[in-house]
N, C-alpha and C positions, 0 to 999 in steps of 0.2 A: 039197887038197880039204876035209879036216877043219878046217884052220885057216881056210879061207875061210868055211865054214859057221859056225864059232864067231864069227868076226868079224862075220858078218851078224847073228847073234843079239845080239851086243853092241851093234851099231848099233840094232837094234830096241828093246833095253832103254833105250838112251840116248834114243831118240825118245820112249819112254813117260815117261821122267823129265822131258824137256824139255816135253812136252805137259801133264803133270799137276802140275808144280811150277815154282817160280821158281829152282831150283838151276842154276848154270852147268854146262853140259855141253860136251864137245868136239864140234866139228862132225863130222858123219858124211857118208859118201859118199852120193850121190844114190840113193834107194831107189825101188823100183817104186811105181806109183800106189796099190797096195793096202797101203802101209806101215802105215796105221792099224789095219787088221784084223789084220795080222801082228804088230803090237806090242801088241795088246790083251791077249794072254795075260800080259803083264808088269804090267798095271794093278794087280792086287791086291798084287803084290810092292812096287811103288812106294808104294801106299797104306799098306802095313805100315811102310815106311820113314818115312812121315809120322807114322804112329801111334807109332813108337818115339821120334821127336823130341818129339811131344806128350806122351808118357808120361814122358820125361825132365824136361820142364818141370813136369809134375804131381808127380813124386817130389820134386824140389827145392823147389818152391813150397809143397807141403803141409807141409813141415817148417819153413817160415819163417812162413807166413801162415795156415795152416789150409786145410781142404777147400774152402770156397766160393770163395775168391779163387784158390786153386790150380786149381780146375776152370775158372774163367773164363780164366785165363792159358794153360792148356793148349789150350783151344779156340781162343783168339786166336793162339797159336803155330802151330797147324795151318793156320789161315786165312792167316796171313802167309807160311807156307812154300809154300802153293799159290797165293798171289795171290788168295785168295777165289774161285778158279776155279769150284768147285762151288756155292758160295753164289750166285754170279752166275747160274748156270743155274737154280737154284731160284727166284730172283727173277723172271727172264724167263718161266719156265714158269708161275709163279703168276699173273702179269699176263696172259699170253696165254691160258692155259686157263681162267682165272677171269673174264676180262673180254671176250674175243672172242665174237662170235655166229656167225661162219662160219669155215671152215678158213682162208681167205685172211686174214681179220681177225686170227685168232689168231697165225698165222705172222708177220704184219706187226708185231703188238704185241711178239712175242718178239724181233724184230730191233731194236726201238726201245731205245735206251740209257737212256731215262728210266725212273724208278722210280715205280710206282703203289702204291696202298693194299694190293692183294693181295700184292705183293712185300714190302713192309715188314712186313706181318703174318706172312707165311710164314717169312721169314728170322729175324725177331724171335722168333717162337714156337719155331722149331727150335733156335736158339742158346740160348734160355732153358731149354728142356727138356734139352738136352745138358749144360749147366752144372749144373743142379739134379740130374739123374740121376747124373752122375759124382760130384758132391759127396756123394751119399748112399752111395757105395760105400767099402769099406775101401781103403786105399792100394794094397795088393797087387793086389786085384781090379781096381782102376782102371787099373793098368798094362796088364794083359792085355785089359781091356775096350776101351781106346783102340786097341791094335794090332788087335784083332779087328774093331772097328767100322770102322776105316779100310780094312782089307783087304777086308772083306765089302762095304762100300759100293762099292768099285771093281769087285768081282765082279759085282754086280747090273747095273752099267753094261755089262759085257761080255756078260752074258746077254741084255739088251735088244738090244744090237747084233746078237747072233747070231739072235734069234728074231723081230725085227720089221724091216720095211722102213724105209729112210730117208725121212722125210717132207718135208724141206726142199728148197730149190733149191740144188743143188751149185754153180751158177754164181755165186751171191751169198753163200753161207754162209761164215762165217769159218773154219769147220772142217767139212768134209764127208768121209765115207769114200770110199775109192776103189772100184773095181769089185768087189773081193773081199769076201767075208763071213767072219766068224769061223768057223773049222772046229771040229768036235766035239772033236778032239784038243787044240786050243788052249783050248777052253772047259774041258775036263777038267783041263788043266795049271793054268789059272787057279783052278779050284775047289780043287785039291789044295793049292795054296800057302796057302789060307785056313784050313786045318784046324788047324795046329799051335798057334795061340794058344788055341783052344777047349779043349785038353787042360788048360791051366792054370786055366781058369775052372770046369771041371767040367761034367758032363752036364746038370744041371738048369738052370743059368744059361745055358749055351750054347744049349740048346733054346729057352728062353724068348726070348732075344735074337734068335736066327736066325729063329724063327717070326714074331715081331712085325715084325722088319725086313723079312722077305720079303713079308708081307702089305702093309705100307706101300708098298714099292717096286712090287709087282705092281699095286696099286690105281693108282698113278701111271702105270705103263706102259700099263695097259688104258684109262685115261682119255685118255692121249695118242693111243693107237691109235684110239679112238672119235672124238675131236675133230679130229685133224689127220692121221690115217692112218698113224701110226708114230712114230718117234723123231727128235729133232734133238739137237745137242750140248747144248742147254739141258735137254732132257728127261733126258739121261744124267746131267747134274749134279744135277738135282732128285731123280732116283732114288737117287743116291749119298747125298744129304743126308737123304732120308727113311729110308733103311735105317739110316744111322748114328744118327739120332735115335731111331728105334724100337728099334734094337738096345740102346742104352744104357737106354732106358726099360724094356724087358723085363728086362734084368739088374737094374735097380734094384728092380723089382717083386718079382722072385724072391728077391733078397738080403734085402729087407725082410720078406718072408713067412717066410724061413728064420730070421730073428732073432725 
């Protein structure tokens, strides 16, 4: 029984890795229809793994080329590892929420694979801010900033899943949740996994990053709730990107003030 439970949780972790990254994973046994909600508690952990890989690129590249190019390469490494999964969600959300006039129009635009002006600006600005904010941090702080940003970004996606209804059409969506919702215990587990990198950043930097990131992600979630009635997979990706960007921006502001 214990072994079966552990095996089920391993399968859920593997599903989270497969969903959020391009890493090859073993095939898992067929899971219940609510597999996405049950796997969501592992999203921050997977995000931290992406952050560790990005931080490794940051550490090596900063000793070869200096901070600006190292920051660009570390952001690019994270995008490559995830297949720009979250950036794609940001682009679709920016086009849909920024360009549509009705709920139906917005959802239709978000399903369109073409890229509009809102998408280009949103992704371009977010990437630029992340690169410049990271480049302004000391190397050691940058390591923990990347791990914290990627873990926290996936946590806000889990929070949105837990607190808002799904607004898309499950019949045509590329990725739609099953009948289950994220439970409070799962949400608590996801939150606890995000804490440890913050200890290495210190209280002031952690508060600045988390507060600014939470404000940005909350604004996006409330905008989506008002305009389309809840979240979609694209909205989750956009929330992750806005948290990550604002988190690094808050850290850079506090670190600059401390100097």
